[in-house]
C-alpha positions as semicolon CSV with decimal commas, in nm:
position;residue;x (nm);y (nm);z (nm)
1;M;0,002;-0,012;-0,004
2;E;0,276;0,242;0,081
3;A;0,414;0,187;-0,277
4;L;0,086;0,312;-0,414
5;G;0,114;0,617;-0,208
6;E;-0,126;0,505;0,068
7;S;-0,017;0,527;0,432
8;V;-0,038;0,203;0,633
9;T;-0,019;0,386;0,964
10;E;-0,281;0,273;1,190
11;A;-0,464;0,452;1,449
12;F;-0,683;0,339;1,748
13;V;-0,989;0,535;1,842
14;F;-1,097;0,486;2,224
15;I;-1,465;0,502;2,258
16;Q;-1,700;0,556;2,556
17;I;-2,065;0,491;2,515
18;D;-2,377;0,584;2,725
19;P;-2,489;0,256;2,870
20;E;-2,852;0,321;2,791
21;R;-2,773;0,356;2,425
22;R;-2,517;0,085;2,417
23;K;-2,690;-0,159;2,159
24;E;-2,782;0,100;1,907
25;A;-2,450;0,273;1,935
26;Y;-2,272;-0,063;1,870
27;D;-2,465;-0,140;1,579
28;Q;-2,413;0,195;1,422
29;I;-2,039;0,196;1,495
30;K;-2,006;-0,172;1,349
31;A;-2,151;-0,025;1,035
32;L;-1,864;0,237;0,998
33;R;-1,634;-0,032;0,888
34;A;-1,338;0,002;1,115
35;Q;-1,065;-0,241;1,027
36;R;-1,111;-0,412;1,377
37;L;-1,345;-0,333;1,670
38;F;-1,282;-0,450;2,018
39;R;-1,520;-0,461;2,319
40;V;-1,304;-0,386;2,624
41;T;-1,349;-0,369;3,016
42;G;-1,143;-0,246;3,311
43;S;-1,170;0,114;3,241
44;E;-1,405;0,408;3,119
45;L;-1,388;0,263;2,755
46;D;-1,625;0,036;2,589
47;L;-1,471;0,013;2,253
48;I;-1,145;0,032;2,073
49;A;-1,167;0,080;1,691
50;Q;-0,856;0,016;1,473
51;V;-0,879;0,251;1,165
52;G;-0,624;0,325;0,888
53;R;-0,475;0,674;0,933
54;A;-0,615;0,783;0,588
55;K;-0,962;0,714;0,711
56;L;-0,937;0,849;1,067
57;D;-1,102;1,196;0,993
58;S;-1,408;1,053;0,821
59;F;-1,441;0,792;1,091
60;L;-1,431;1,035;1,367
61;K;-1,679;1,273;1,205
62;D;-1,924;0,978;1,149
63;L;-1,866;0,854;1,498
64;A;-1,943;1,197;1,648
65;A;-2,295;1,186;1,480
66;I;-2,396;0,851;1,656
67;S;-2,629;0,911;1,944
68;G;-2,490;0,772;2,259
69;V;-2,120;0,841;2,191
70;K;-2,014;1,003;2,502
71;K;-1,641;1,058;2,451
72;T;-1,362;0,955;2,191
73;S;-0,974;0,993;2,180
74;A;-0,767;0,897;1,879
75;H;-0,416;0,764;1,902
76;V;-0,195;0,729;1,585
77;I;0,082;0,467;1,591
78;L;0,418;0,643;1,540
79;E;0,630;0,321;1,531
80;T;0,594;-0,050;1,587
81;I;0,857;-0,141;1,831
82;M;0,785;-0,512;1,863
83;E;0,556;-0,755;1,690
């Protein structure tokens, strides 16, 4: 992909959902077509979405329009240190 001029840099979006709107929000977020979507526990987060850097802006705009999304934070990977 980089050879074609497309960045393969990944980003992770941490998502907090209103518990009363969880099912509807999850369904709408799944439709946004993140590369991967993780349901997590142990913090204020409900979901972590993995998206390509090139699609991050549009993903965040679409995510902001979903009722029940309380808070997001985006984190772009600078470097893979270990695989």
